[in-house]
Backbone as XML, in Angstrom:
<?xml version="1.0"?>
<chain id="A" units="angstrom">
  <residue number="1" name="MET">
    <atom name="N" x="-15.571" y="2.673" z="-15.283"/>
    <atom name="CA" x="-14.829" y="2.972" z="-14.059"/>
    <atom name="C" x="-13.670" y="1.984" z="-13.915"/>
  </residue>
  <residue number="2" name="ALA">
    <atom name="N" x="-12.511" y="2.503" z="-13.606"/>
    <atom name="CA" x="-11.311" y="1.678" z="-13.465"/>
    <atom name="C" x="-11.369" y="0.848" z="-12.192"/>
  </residue>
  <residue number="3" name="ASP">
    <atom name="N" x="-10.757" y="-0.328" z="-12.241"/>
    <atom name="CA" x="-10.661" y="-1.182" z="-11.068"/>
    <atom name="C" x="-9.450" y="-0.724" z="-10.264"/>
  </residue>
  <residue number="4" name="ASN">
    <atom name="N" x="-9.697" y="-0.043" z="-9.162"/>
    <atom name="CA" x="-8.603" y="0.489" z="-8.357"/>
    <atom name="C" x="-8.474" y="-0.226" z="-7.018"/>
  </residue>
  <residue number="5" name="ARG">
    <atom name="N" x="-9.135" y="-1.382" z="-6.919"/>
    <atom name="CA" x="-8.984" y="-2.132" z="-5.671"/>
    <atom name="C" x="-7.521" y="-2.501" z="-5.484"/>
  </residue>
  <residue number="6" name="GLY">
    <atom name="N" x="-7.133" y="-2.666" z="-4.257"/>
    <atom name="CA" x="-5.761" y="-3.064" z="-3.981"/>
    <atom name="C" x="-5.439" y="-4.421" z="-4.573"/>
  </residue>
  <residue number="7" name="VAL">
    <atom name="N" x="-4.208" y="-4.590" z="-4.989"/>
    <atom name="CA" x="-3.763" y="-5.851" z="-5.570"/>
    <atom name="C" x="-2.467" y="-6.300" z="-4.921"/>
  </residue>
  <residue number="8" name="ILE">
    <atom name="N" x="-2.292" y="-7.599" z="-4.866"/>
    <atom name="CA" x="-0.980" y="-8.135" z="-4.527"/>
    <atom name="C" x="-0.181" y="-8.092" z="-5.825"/>
  </residue>
  <residue number="9" name="THR">
    <atom name="N" x="0.980" y="-7.500" z="-5.782"/>
    <atom name="CA" x="1.771" y="-7.315" z="-6.997"/>
    <atom name="C" x="2.373" y="-8.632" z="-7.474"/>
  </residue>
  <residue number="10" name="ALA">
    <atom name="N" x="2.899" y="-8.601" z="-8.699"/>
    <atom name="CA" x="3.562" y="-9.786" z="-9.255"/>
    <atom name="C" x="4.701" y="-10.233" z="-8.349"/>
  </residue>
  <residue number="11" name="ALA">
    <atom name="N" x="5.463" y="-9.276" z="-7.808"/>
    <atom name="CA" x="6.564" y="-9.631" z="-6.897"/>
    <atom name="C" x="6.014" y="-10.322" z="-5.653"/>
  </residue>
  <residue number="12" name="GLY">
    <atom name="N" x="4.916" y="-9.818" z="-5.106"/>
    <atom name="CA" x="4.307" y="-10.438" z="-3.937"/>
    <atom name="C" x="3.787" y="-11.835" z="-4.236"/>
  </residue>
  <residue number="13" name="ARG">
    <atom name="N" x="3.136" y="-12.008" z="-5.393"/>
    <atom name="CA" x="2.623" y="-13.329" z="-5.771"/>
    <atom name="C" x="3.758" y="-14.321" z="-6.004"/>
  </residue>
  <residue number="14" name="ARG">
    <atom name="N" x="4.840" y="-13.862" z="-6.622"/>
    <atom name="CA" x="5.997" y="-14.729" z="-6.859"/>
    <atom name="C" x="6.588" y="-15.204" z="-5.527"/>
  </residue>
  <residue number="15" name="LYS">
    <atom name="N" x="6.694" y="-14.303" z="-4.567"/>
    <atom name="CA" x="7.253" y="-14.671" z="-3.263"/>
    <atom name="C" x="6.338" y="-15.638" z="-2.520"/>
  </residue>
  <residue number="16" name="LEU">
    <atom name="N" x="5.021" y="-15.435" z="-2.618"/>
    <atom name="CA" x="4.084" y="-16.373" z="-2.004"/>
    <atom name="C" x="4.219" y="-17.756" z="-2.625"/>
  </residue>
  <residue number="17" name="CYS">
    <atom name="N" x="4.290" y="-17.811" z="-3.941"/>
    <atom name="CA" x="4.408" y="-19.088" z="-4.648"/>
    <atom name="C" x="5.687" y="-19.823" z="-4.238"/>
  </residue>
  <residue number="18" name="ARG">
    <atom name="N" x="6.809" y="-19.108" z="-4.225"/>
    <atom name="CA" x="8.087" y="-19.740" z="-3.881"/>
    <atom name="C" x="8.086" y="-20.216" z="-2.430"/>
  </residue>
  <residue number="19" name="ALA">
    <atom name="N" x="7.492" y="-19.423" z="-1.537"/>
    <atom name="CA" x="7.440" y="-19.816" z="-0.124"/>
    <atom name="C" x="6.558" y="-21.049" z="0.061"/>
  </residue>
  <residue number="20" name="HIS">
    <atom name="N" x="5.419" y="-21.076" z="-0.615"/>
    <atom name="CA" x="4.537" y="-22.242" z="-0.505"/>
    <atom name="C" x="5.194" y="-23.498" z="-1.061"/>
  </residue>
  <residue number="21" name="ALA">
    <atom name="N" x="6.047" y="-23.343" z="-2.077"/>
    <atom name="CA" x="6.734" y="-24.490" z="-2.671"/>
    <atom name="C" x="7.948" y="-24.920" z="-1.846"/>
  </residue>
  <residue number="22" name="GLY">
    <atom name="N" x="8.310" y="-24.123" z="-0.844"/>
    <atom name="CA" x="9.470" y="-24.447" z="-0.016"/>
    <atom name="C" x="10.787" y="-23.974" z="-0.593"/>
  </residue>
  <residue number="23" name="ASP">
    <atom name="N" x="10.714" y="-23.110" z="-1.608"/>
    <atom name="CA" x="11.932" y="-22.619" z="-2.261"/>
    <atom name="C" x="12.334" y="-21.219" z="-1.816"/>
  </residue>
  <residue number="24" name="GLY">
    <atom name="N" x="11.730" y="-20.701" z="-0.785"/>
    <atom name="CA" x="12.104" y="-19.380" z="-0.288"/>
    <atom name="C" x="11.312" y="-19.045" z="0.952"/>
  </residue>
  <residue number="25" name="ALA">
    <atom name="N" x="11.839" y="-18.106" z="1.710"/>
    <atom name="CA" x="11.146" y="-17.607" z="2.894"/>
    <atom name="C" x="10.350" y="-16.371" z="2.497"/>
  </residue>
  <residue number="26" name="LEU">
    <atom name="N" x="9.253" y="-16.137" z="3.152"/>
    <atom name="CA" x="8.408" y="-14.994" z="2.858"/>
    <atom name="C" x="8.776" y="-13.851" z="3.800"/>
  </residue>
  <residue number="27" name="PRO">
    <atom name="N" x="9.341" y="-12.752" z="3.256"/>
    <atom name="CA" x="9.719" y="-11.634" z="4.128"/>
    <atom name="C" x="8.490" y="-10.896" z="4.652"/>
  </residue>
  <residue number="28" name="ALA">
    <atom name="N" x="8.592" y="-10.368" z="5.843"/>
    <atom name="CA" x="7.493" y="-9.636" z="6.473"/>
    <atom name="C" x="7.231" y="-8.323" z="5.741"/>
  </residue>
  <residue number="29" name="ILE">
    <atom name="N" x="5.991" y="-7.875" z="5.791"/>
    <atom name="CA" x="5.646" y="-6.535" z="5.324"/>
    <atom name="C" x="6.058" y="-5.574" z="6.421"/>
  </residue>
  <residue number="30" name="THR">
    <atom name="N" x="6.876" y="-4.585" z="6.070"/>
    <atom name="CA" x="7.456" y="-3.718" z="7.092"/>
    <atom name="C" x="7.210" y="-2.227" z="6.885"/>
  </residue>
  <residue number="31" name="ARG">
    <atom name="N" x="6.829" y="-1.809" z="5.650"/>
    <atom name="CA" x="6.718" y="-0.379" z="5.387"/>
    <atom name="C" x="5.493" y="-0.064" z="4.536"/>
  </residue>
  <residue number="32" name="MET">
    <atom name="N" x="4.967" y="1.151" z="4.736"/>
    <atom name="CA" x="3.856" y="1.665" z="3.944"/>
    <atom name="C" x="4.344" y="2.913" z="3.225"/>
  </residue>
  <residue number="33" name="ALA">
    <atom name="N" x="3.885" y="3.075" z="1.979"/>
    <atom name="CA" x="4.268" y="4.235" z="1.173"/>
    <atom name="C" x="3.024" y="4.972" z="0.706"/>
  </residue>
  <residue number="34" name="TRP">
    <atom name="N" x="3.170" y="6.289" z="0.527"/>
    <atom name="CA" x="2.100" y="7.131" z="0.016"/>
    <atom name="C" x="2.614" y="7.935" z="-1.161"/>
  </residue>
  <residue number="35" name="GLY">
    <atom name="N" x="1.720" y="8.210" z="-2.099"/>
    <atom name="CA" x="2.094" y="9.016" z="-3.247"/>
    <atom name="C" x="0.908" y="9.795" z="-3.781"/>
  </residue>
  <residue number="36" name="ASN">
    <atom name="N" x="1.188" y="10.607" z="-4.810"/>
    <atom name="CA" x="0.130" y="11.415" z="-5.409"/>
    <atom name="C" x="-0.071" y="11.089" z="-6.886"/>
  </residue>
  <residue number="37" name="GLY">
    <atom name="N" x="0.392" y="9.918" z="-7.332"/>
    <atom name="CA" x="0.293" y="9.541" z="-8.736"/>
    <atom name="C" x="-0.761" y="8.498" z="-9.033"/>
  </residue>
  <residue number="38" name="GLY">
    <atom name="N" x="-1.772" y="8.377" z="-8.190"/>
    <atom name="CA" x="-2.756" y="7.319" z="-8.360"/>
    <atom name="C" x="-4.018" y="7.705" z="-9.110"/>
  </residue>
  <residue number="39" name="VAL">
    <atom name="N" x="-4.056" y="8.933" z="-9.673"/>
    <atom name="CA" x="-5.240" y="9.373" z="-10.407"/>
    <atom name="C" x="-4.852" y="9.833" z="-11.808"/>
  </residue>
  <residue number="40" name="ASP">
    <atom name="N" x="-5.857" y="9.819" z="-12.697"/>
    <atom name="CA" x="-5.621" y="10.321" z="-14.053"/>
    <atom name="C" x="-5.842" y="11.832" z="-14.098"/>
  </residue>
  <residue number="41" name="GLU">
    <atom name="N" x="-5.784" y="12.402" z="-15.295"/>
    <atom name="CA" x="-5.895" y="13.865" z="-15.441"/>
    <atom name="C" x="-7.259" y="14.401" z="-15.021"/>
  </residue>
  <residue number="42" name="THR">
    <atom name="N" x="-8.288" y="13.549" z="-14.947"/>
    <atom name="CA" x="-9.604" y="13.993" z="-14.498"/>
    <atom name="C" x="-9.811" y="13.783" z="-13.002"/>
  </residue>
  <residue number="43" name="GLY">
    <atom name="N" x="-8.811" y="13.231" z="-12.322"/>
    <atom name="CA" x="-8.906" y="12.990" z="-10.886"/>
    <atom name="C" x="-9.482" y="11.644" z="-10.513"/>
  </residue>
  <residue number="44" name="GLN">
    <atom name="N" x="-9.720" y="10.781" z="-11.503"/>
    <atom name="CA" x="-10.250" y="9.445" z="-11.227"/>
    <atom name="C" x="-9.096" y="8.473" z="-10.944"/>
  </residue>
  <residue number="45" name="PRO">
    <atom name="N" x="-9.286" y="7.554" z="-9.982"/>
    <atom name="CA" x="-8.227" y="6.579" z="-9.689"/>
    <atom name="C" x="-7.876" y="5.761" z="-10.931"/>
  </residue>
  <residue number="46" name="ILE">
    <atom name="N" x="-6.584" y="5.545" z="-11.138"/>
    <atom name="CA" x="-6.146" y="4.721" z="-12.261"/>
    <atom name="C" x="-6.297" y="3.247" z="-11.881"/>
  </residue>
  <residue number="47" name="ALA">
    <atom name="N" x="-6.453" y="2.408" z="-12.887"/>
    <atom name="CA" x="-6.608" y="0.973" z="-12.654"/>
    <atom name="C" x="-5.305" y="0.377" z="-12.143"/>
  </residue>
  <residue number="48" name="THR">
    <atom name="N" x="-5.420" y="-0.520" z="-11.193"/>
    <atom name="CA" x="-4.255" y="-1.260" z="-10.717"/>
    <atom name="C" x="-4.076" y="-2.480" z="-11.613"/>
  </residue>
  <residue number="49" name="THR">
    <atom name="N" x="-2.821" y="-2.888" z="-11.801"/>
    <atom name="CA" x="-2.545" y="-4.001" z="-12.706"/>
    <atom name="C" x="-1.929" y="-5.202" z="-12.006"/>
  </residue>
  <residue number="50" name="GLY">
    <atom name="N" x="-1.280" y="-4.964" z="-10.872"/>
    <atom name="CA" x="-0.523" y="-6.020" z="-10.217"/>
    <atom name="C" x="0.912" y="-6.065" z="-10.700"/>
  </residue>
  <residue number="51" name="ASN">
    <atom name="N" x="1.208" y="-5.306" z="-11.760"/>
    <atom name="CA" x="2.582" y="-5.259" z="-12.286"/>
    <atom name="C" x="3.369" y="-4.075" z="-11.742"/>
  </residue>
  <residue number="52" name="GLU">
    <atom name="N" x="2.784" y="-3.324" z="-10.836"/>
    <atom name="CA" x="3.488" y="-2.165" z="-10.266"/>
    <atom name="C" x="4.715" y="-2.637" z="-9.478"/>
  </residue>
  <residue number="53" name="ILE">
    <atom name="N" x="5.808" y="-1.921" z="-9.629"/>
    <atom name="CA" x="7.025" y="-2.219" z="-8.868"/>
    <atom name="C" x="7.344" y="-1.096" z="-7.881"/>
  </residue>
  <residue number="54" name="GLY">
    <atom name="N" x="6.581" y="-0.032" z="-7.946"/>
    <atom name="CA" x="6.705" y="1.103" z="-7.051"/>
    <atom name="C" x="5.508" y="2.004" z="-7.265"/>
  </residue>
  <residue number="55" name="LEU">
    <atom name="N" x="5.354" y="3.001" z="-6.419"/>
    <atom name="CA" x="4.286" y="3.961" z="-6.608"/>
    <atom name="C" x="4.631" y="4.837" z="-7.813"/>
  </residue>
  <residue number="56" name="TYR">
    <atom name="N" x="3.623" y="5.377" z="-8.472"/>
    <atom name="CA" x="3.868" y="6.213" z="-9.649"/>
    <atom name="C" x="4.523" y="7.531" z="-9.264"/>
  </residue>
  <residue number="57" name="SER">
    <atom name="N" x="4.179" y="8.068" z="-8.094"/>
    <atom name="CA" x="4.800" y="9.307" z="-7.612"/>
    <atom name="C" x="4.901" y="9.225" z="-6.086"/>
  </residue>
  <residue number="58" name="GLU">
    <atom name="N" x="5.888" y="8.467" z="-5.636"/>
    <atom name="CA" x="6.057" y="8.212" z="-4.200"/>
    <atom name="C" x="6.512" y="9.474" z="-3.483"/>
  </residue>
  <residue number="59" name="LEU">
    <atom name="N" x="5.831" y="9.774" z="-2.364"/>
    <atom name="CA" x="6.152" y="10.949" z="-1.565"/>
    <atom name="C" x="6.807" y="10.602" z="-0.237"/>
  </residue>
  <residue number="60" name="MET">
    <atom name="N" x="6.416" y="9.493" z="0.366"/>
    <atom name="CA" x="6.954" y="9.140" z="1.679"/>
    <atom name="C" x="6.776" y="7.647" z="1.931"/>
  </residue>
  <residue number="61" name="VAL">
    <atom name="N" x="7.734" y="7.077" z="2.659"/>
    <atom name="CA" x="7.670" y="5.688" z="3.103"/>
    <atom name="C" x="7.957" y="5.681" z="4.603"/>
  </residue>
  <residue number="62" name="LYS">
    <atom name="N" x="7.140" y="4.950" z="5.352"/>
    <atom name="CA" x="7.328" y="4.860" z="6.802"/>
    <atom name="C" x="7.147" y="3.422" z="7.248"/>
  </residue>
  <residue number="63" name="ASP">
    <atom name="N" x="7.696" y="3.123" z="8.421"/>
    <atom name="CA" x="7.523" y="1.794" z="9.002"/>
    <atom name="C" x="6.058" y="1.554" z="9.374"/>
  </residue>
  <residue number="64" name="ILE">
    <atom name="N" x="5.633" y="0.316" z="9.239"/>
    <atom name="CA" x="4.308" y="-0.098" z="9.695"/>
    <atom name="C" x="4.282" y="0.049" z="11.212"/>
  </residue>
  <residue number="65" name="GLU">
    <atom name="N" x="3.216" y="0.631" z="11.751"/>
    <atom name="CA" x="3.090" y="0.815" z="13.200"/>
    <atom name="C" x="2.492" y="-0.410" z="13.876"/>
  </residue>
  <residue number="66" name="SER">
    <atom name="N" x="1.536" y="-1.045" z="13.190"/>
    <atom name="CA" x="0.878" y="-2.204" z="13.784"/>
    <atom name="C" x="0.199" y="-3.006" z="12.685"/>
  </residue>
  <residue number="67" name="HIS">
    <atom name="N" x="-0.183" y="-4.218" z="13.056"/>
    <atom name="CA" x="-1.004" y="-5.028" z="12.165"/>
    <atom name="C" x="-1.998" y="-5.807" z="13.018"/>
  </residue>
  <residue number="68" name="THR">
    <atom name="N" x="-3.144" y="-6.096" z="12.426"/>
    <atom name="CA" x="-4.172" y="-6.878" z="13.102"/>
    <atom name="C" x="-4.786" y="-7.843" z="12.099"/>
  </residue>
  <residue number="69" name="TYR">
    <atom name="N" x="-5.194" y="-8.995" z="12.599"/>
    <atom name="CA" x="-5.913" y="-9.950" z="11.758"/>
    <atom name="C" x="-7.377" y="-9.549" z="11.775"/>
  </residue>
  <residue number="70" name="VAL">
    <atom name="N" x="-7.940" y="-9.380" z="10.605"/>
    <atom name="CA" x="-9.268" y="-8.805" z="10.474"/>
    <atom name="C" x="-10.378" y="-9.812" z="10.709"/>
  </residue>
  <residue number="71" name="ASN">
    <atom name="N" x="-10.138" y="-11.058" z="10.365"/>
    <atom name="CA" x="-11.209" y="-12.040" z="10.521"/>
    <atom name="C" x="-10.729" y="-13.232" z="11.348"/>
  </residue>
  <residue number="72" name="GLU">
    <atom name="N" x="-11.679" y="-14.006" z="11.798"/>
    <atom name="CA" x="-11.384" y="-15.137" z="12.677"/>
    <atom name="C" x="-10.467" y="-16.171" z="12.022"/>
  </residue>
  <residue number="73" name="GLY">
    <atom name="N" x="-10.605" y="-16.345" z="10.704"/>
    <atom name="CA" x="-9.796" y="-17.323" z="9.997"/>
    <atom name="C" x="-8.383" y="-16.859" z="9.701"/>
  </residue>
  <residue number="74" name="GLU">
    <atom name="N" x="-8.051" y="-15.631" z="10.080"/>
    <atom name="CA" x="-6.734" y="-15.035" z="9.846"/>
    <atom name="C" x="-6.311" y="-15.134" z="8.378"/>
  </residue>
  <residue number="75" name="THR">
    <atom name="N" x="-7.253" y="-14.791" z="7.478"/>
    <atom name="CA" x="-6.942" y="-14.761" z="6.049"/>
    <atom name="C" x="-6.915" y="-13.339" z="5.513"/>
  </residue>
  <residue number="76" name="SER">
    <atom name="N" x="-6.951" y="-12.368" z="6.412"/>
    <atom name="CA" x="-6.855" y="-10.956" z="6.049"/>
    <atom name="C" x="-6.122" y="-10.239" z="7.167"/>
  </residue>
  <residue number="77" name="CYS">
    <atom name="N" x="-5.134" y="-9.436" z="6.774"/>
    <atom name="CA" x="-4.335" y="-8.704" z="7.761"/>
    <atom name="C" x="-4.354" y="-7.221" z="7.413"/>
  </residue>
  <residue number="78" name="ARG">
    <atom name="N" x="-4.631" y="-6.374" z="8.402"/>
    <atom name="CA" x="-4.677" y="-4.925" z="8.230"/>
    <atom name="C" x="-3.389" y="-4.316" z="8.791"/>
  </residue>
  <residue number="79" name="TYR">
    <atom name="N" x="-2.692" y="-3.563" z="7.934"/>
    <atom name="CA" x="-1.462" y="-2.867" z="8.311"/>
    <atom name="C" x="-1.785" y="-1.389" z="8.493"/>
  </residue>
  <residue number="80" name="THR">
    <atom name="N" x="-1.205" y="-0.776" z="9.523"/>
    <atom name="CA" x="-1.525" y="0.606" z="9.863"/>
    <atom name="C" x="-0.254" y="1.444" z="9.970"/>
  </residue>
  <residue number="81" name="ALA">
    <atom name="N" x="-0.321" y="2.656" z="9.410"/>
    <atom name="CA" x="0.747" y="3.653" z="9.554"/>
    <atom name="C" x="0.103" y="5.034" z="9.507"/>
  </residue>
  <residue number="82" name="THR">
    <atom name="N" x="0.787" y="6.015" z="10.063"/>
    <atom name="CA" x="0.228" y="7.356" z="10.210"/>
    <atom name="C" x="1.092" y="8.398" z="9.532"/>
  </residue>
  <residue number="83" name="LEU">
    <atom name="N" x="0.429" y="9.287" z="8.785"/>
    <atom name="CA" x="1.069" y="10.522" z="8.340"/>
    <atom name="C" x="0.808" y="11.525" z="9.450"/>
  </residue>
  <residue number="84" name="GLU">
    <atom name="N" x="1.856" y="11.931" z="10.136"/>
    <atom name="CA" x="1.724" y="12.821" z="11.292"/>
    <atom name="C" x="1.450" y="14.254" z="10.848"/>
  </residue>
  <residue number="85" name="ALA">
    <atom name="N" x="0.974" y="15.065" z="11.796"/>
    <atom name="CA" x="0.816" y="16.494" z="11.537"/>
    <atom name="C" x="2.162" y="17.028" z="11.048"/>
  </residue>
  <residue number="86" name="GLY">
    <atom name="N" x="2.145" y="17.808" z="10.018"/>
    <atom name="CA" x="3.378" y="18.372" z="9.459"/>
    <atom name="C" x="3.988" y="17.546" z="8.344"/>
  </residue>
  <residue number="87" name="GLU">
    <atom name="N" x="3.595" y="16.280" z="8.202"/>
    <atom name="CA" x="4.125" y="15.443" z="7.133"/>
    <atom name="C" x="3.238" y="15.559" z="5.898"/>
  </residue>
  <residue number="88" name="LEU">
    <atom name="N" x="3.845" y="15.765" z="4.757"/>
    <atom name="CA" x="3.177" y="15.855" z="3.454"/>
    <atom name="C" x="2.075" y="16.911" z="3.428"/>
  </residue>
  <residue number="89" name="SER">
    <atom name="N" x="2.282" y="17.992" z="4.166"/>
    <atom name="CA" x="1.306" y="19.082" z="4.227"/>
    <atom name="C" x="1.025" y="19.632" z="2.831"/>
  </residue>
  <residue number="90" name="GLY">
    <atom name="N" x="-0.258" y="19.778" z="2.516"/>
    <atom name="CA" x="-0.684" y="20.323" z="1.240"/>
    <atom name="C" x="-0.723" y="19.324" z="0.099"/>
  </residue>
  <residue number="91" name="GLU">
    <atom name="N" x="-0.237" y="18.116" z="0.310"/>
    <atom name="CA" x="-0.246" y="17.098" z="-0.746"/>
    <atom name="C" x="-1.637" y="16.480" z="-0.864"/>
  </residue>
  <residue number="92" name="GLU">
    <atom name="N" x="-1.891" y="15.905" z="-2.031"/>
    <atom name="CA" x="-3.131" y="15.160" z="-2.263"/>
    <atom name="C" x="-2.759" y="13.707" z="-2.504"/>
  </residue>
  <residue number="93" name="ILE">
    <atom name="N" x="-2.956" y="12.882" z="-1.485"/>
    <atom name="CA" x="-2.559" y="11.479" z="-1.516"/>
    <atom name="C" x="-3.579" y="10.702" z="-2.352"/>
  </residue>
  <residue number="94" name="SER">
    <atom name="N" x="-3.088" y="9.874" z="-3.297"/>
    <atom name="CA" x="-4.012" y="9.114" z="-4.147"/>
    <atom name="C" x="-3.521" y="7.690" z="-4.432"/>
  </residue>
  <residue number="95" name="GLU">
    <atom name="N" x="-2.449" y="7.286" z="-3.787"/>
    <atom name="CA" x="-1.952" y="5.919" z="-3.962"/>
    <atom name="C" x="-1.192" y="5.522" z="-2.707"/>
  </residue>
  <residue number="96" name="MET">
    <atom name="N" x="-1.185" y="4.225" z="-2.449"/>
    <atom name="CA" x="-0.427" y="3.713" z="-1.311"/>
    <atom name="C" x="0.010" y="2.289" z="-1.616"/>
  </residue>
  <residue number="97" name="GLY">
    <atom name="N" x="1.050" y="1.870" z="-0.907"/>
    <atom name="CA" x="1.554" y="0.534" z="-1.123"/>
    <atom name="C" x="2.201" y="-0.021" z="0.124"/>
  </residue>
  <residue number="98" name="LEU">
    <atom name="N" x="2.398" y="-1.325" z="0.101"/>
    <atom name="CA" x="3.095" y="-2.023" z="1.181"/>
    <atom name="C" x="4.382" y="-2.611" z="0.630"/>
  </residue>
  <residue number="99" name="TYR">
    <atom name="N" x="5.481" y="-2.392" z="1.340"/>
    <atom name="CA" x="6.781" y="-2.938" z="0.984"/>
    <atom name="C" x="7.170" y="-4.013" z="1.990"/>
  </residue>
  <residue number="100" name="ASP">
    <atom name="N" x="7.862" y="-5.029" z="1.506"/>
    <atom name="CA" x="8.345" y="-6.065" z="2.417"/>
    <atom name="C" x="9.755" y="-5.732" z="2.895"/>
  </residue>
  <residue number="101" name="ALA">
    <atom name="N" x="10.283" y="-6.581" z="3.768"/>
    <atom name="CA" x="11.599" y="-6.349" z="4.375"/>
    <atom name="C" x="12.728" y="-6.364" z="3.350"/>
  </residue>
  <residue number="102" name="GLU">
    <atom name="N" x="12.485" y="-6.914" z="2.154"/>
    <atom name="CA" x="13.494" y="-6.909" z="1.094"/>
    <atom name="C" x="13.375" y="-5.696" z="0.180"/>
  </residue>
  <residue number="103" name="GLY">
    <atom name="N" x="12.421" y="-4.808" z="0.482"/>
    <atom name="CA" x="12.254" y="-3.587" z="-0.293"/>
    <atom name="C" x="11.375" y="-3.712" z="-1.520"/>
  </residue>
  <residue number="104" name="ASP">
    <atom name="N" x="10.672" y="-4.832" z="-1.668"/>
    <atom name="CA" x="9.797" y="-5.021" z="-2.824"/>
    <atom name="C" x="8.376" y="-4.569" z="-2.507"/>
  </residue>
  <residue number="105" name="LEU">
    <atom name="N" x="7.747" y="-3.885" z="-3.474"/>
    <atom name="CA" x="6.348" y="-3.520" z="-3.357"/>
    <atom name="C" x="5.518" y="-4.795" z="-3.531"/>
  </residue>
  <residue number="106" name="VAL">
    <atom name="N" x="4.753" y="-5.158" z="-2.503"/>
    <atom name="CA" x="3.992" y="-6.405" z="-2.551"/>
    <atom name="C" x="2.473" y="-6.182" z="-2.595"/>
  </residue>
  <residue number="107" name="ALA">
    <atom name="N" x="2.020" y="-4.966" z="-2.332"/>
    <atom name="CA" x="0.600" y="-4.635" z="-2.443"/>
    <atom name="C" x="0.491" y="-3.165" z="-2.831"/>
  </residue>
  <residue number="108" name="TYR">
    <atom name="N" x="-0.537" y="-2.859" z="-3.646"/>
    <atom name="CA" x="-0.685" y="-1.501" z="-4.170"/>
    <atom name="C" x="-2.161" y="-1.197" z="-4.376"/>
  </residue>
  <residue number="109" name="ARG">
    <atom name="N" x="-2.531" y="0.066" z="-4.153"/>
    <atom name="CA" x="-3.895" y="0.509" z="-4.475"/>
    <atom name="C" x="-3.923" y="1.993" z="-4.767"/>
  </residue>
  <residue number="110" name="THR">
    <atom name="N" x="-4.924" y="2.393" z="-5.539"/>
    <atom name="CA" x="-5.152" y="3.793" z="-5.855"/>
    <atom name="C" x="-6.516" y="4.196" z="-5.309"/>
  </residue>
  <residue number="111" name="PHE">
    <atom name="N" x="-6.736" y="5.517" z="-5.165"/>
    <atom name="CA" x="-8.002" y="6.014" z="-4.639"/>
    <atom name="C" x="-8.105" y="7.495" z="-4.958"/>
  </residue>
  <residue number="112" name="MET">
    <atom name="N" x="-9.282" y="8.058" z="-4.731"/>
    <atom name="CA" x="-9.479" y="9.480" z="-4.985"/>
    <atom name="C" x="-8.557" y="10.299" z="-4.093"/>
  </residue>
  <residue number="113" name="ARG">
    <atom name="N" x="-8.206" y="11.480" z="-4.540"/>
    <atom name="CA" x="-7.279" y="12.344" z="-3.799"/>
    <atom name="C" x="-7.794" y="12.649" z="-2.388"/>
  </residue>
  <residue number="114" name="LYS">
    <atom name="N" x="-6.877" y="12.535" z="-1.430"/>
    <atom name="CA" x="-7.151" y="12.892" z="-0.036"/>
    <atom name="C" x="-6.182" y="14.009" z="0.332"/>
  </residue>
  <residue number="115" name="GLY">
    <atom name="N" x="-6.714" y="15.204" z="0.577"/>
    <atom name="CA" x="-5.860" y="16.334" z="0.948"/>
    <atom name="C" x="-5.270" y="16.149" z="2.328"/>
  </residue>
  <residue number="116" name="LYS">
    <atom name="N" x="-4.024" y="16.594" z="2.502"/>
    <atom name="CA" x="-3.331" y="16.448" z="3.794"/>
    <atom name="C" x="-3.118" y="17.821" z="4.417"/>
  </residue>
  <residue number="117" name="ASP">
    <atom name="N" x="-3.857" y="18.098" z="5.478"/>
    <atom name="CA" x="-3.702" y="19.345" z="6.218"/>
    <atom name="C" x="-2.443" y="19.294" z="7.067"/>
  </residue>
  <residue number="118" name="ALA">
    <atom name="N" x="-1.857" y="20.453" z="7.320"/>
    <atom name="CA" x="-0.602" y="20.533" z="8.069"/>
    <atom name="C" x="-0.766" y="20.128" z="9.534"/>
  </residue>
  <residue number="119" name="ASP">
    <atom name="N" x="-1.923" y="20.412" z="10.112"/>
    <atom name="CA" x="-2.079" y="20.227" z="11.559"/>
    <atom name="C" x="-2.863" y="18.977" z="11.953"/>
  </residue>
  <residue number="120" name="ILE">
    <atom name="N" x="-3.190" y="18.131" z="10.975"/>
    <atom name="CA" x="-4.011" y="16.957" z="11.279"/>
    <atom name="C" x="-3.288" y="15.690" z="10.828"/>
  </residue>
  <residue number="121" name="PRO">
    <atom name="N" x="-3.083" y="14.729" z="11.738"/>
    <atom name="CA" x="-2.531" y="13.448" z="11.303"/>
    <atom name="C" x="-3.582" y="12.651" z="10.528"/>
  </residue>
  <residue number="122" name="GLN">
    <atom name="N" x="-3.134" y="11.781" z="9.651"/>
    <atom name="CA" x="-4.025" y="10.871" z="8.930"/>
    <atom name="C" x="-3.537" y="9.452" z="9.164"/>
  </residue>
  <residue number="123" name="ILE">
    <atom name="N" x="-4.426" y="8.605" z="9.633"/>
    <atom name="CA" x="-4.103" y="7.195" z="9.867"/>
    <atom name="C" x="-4.581" y="6.402" z="8.650"/>
  </residue>
  <residue number="124" name="TYR">
    <atom name="N" x="-3.687" y="5.608" z="8.086"/>
    <atom name="CA" x="-4.012" y="4.794" z="6.922"/>
    <atom name="C" x="-3.940" y="3.318" z="7.285"/>
  </residue>
  <residue number="125" name="ASP">
    <atom name="N" x="-4.945" y="2.585" z="6.839"/>
    <atom name="CA" x="-4.980" y="1.129" z="6.961"/>
    <atom name="C" x="-4.963" y="0.559" z="5.548"/>
  </residue>
  <residue number="126" name="MET">
    <atom name="N" x="-4.263" y="-0.542" z="5.370"/>
    <atom name="CA" x="-4.303" y="-1.258" z="4.106"/>
    <atom name="C" x="-4.378" y="-2.737" z="4.431"/>
  </residue>
  <residue number="127" name="GLU">
    <atom name="N" x="-5.367" y="-3.402" z="3.844"/>
    <atom name="CA" x="-5.565" y="-4.818" z="4.127"/>
    <atom name="C" x="-4.986" y="-5.685" z="3.029"/>
  </residue>
  <residue number="128" name="GLU">
    <atom name="N" x="-4.363" y="-6.763" z="3.459"/>
    <atom name="CA" x="-3.905" y="-7.803" z="2.558"/>
    <atom name="C" x="-4.882" y="-8.958" z="2.754"/>
  </residue>
  <residue number="129" name="ILE">
    <atom name="N" x="-5.630" y="-9.287" z="1.678"/>
    <atom name="CA" x="-6.705" y="-10.264" z="1.782"/>
    <atom name="C" x="-6.356" y="-11.507" z="0.963"/>
  </residue>
  <residue number="130" name="PHE">
    <atom name="N" x="-6.498" y="-12.661" z="1.586"/>
    <atom name="CA" x="-6.233" y="-13.929" z="0.908"/>
    <atom name="C" x="-7.496" y="-14.727" z="0.776"/>
  </residue>
</chain>
């Protein structure tokens, strides 16, 4: 079974390293993306590598609606965005990512196909865990 857990991408890790060293500012995560390229020909999620620079088959990108700190130590943050009724109707979503304010993909994950009905919104959460 492939490891499809979400990963912080190489671009995200590079930005964290530079910010911690004092050589750059860390841009905020501002957008969530969805795509249908996160599975192989048998429908199984493909392995994430951390080297992704974009979704394999990006369908839509939207602004993050909210974020919450998941634990008391504030070492995990959950970002939320919604595919509204009428958006991506009939698509099978199988990958998602988080983009920062500079337009770089900083987190990525794959998962089994989720069908999108025309009349039902879908709320997606993606956690960044440190």
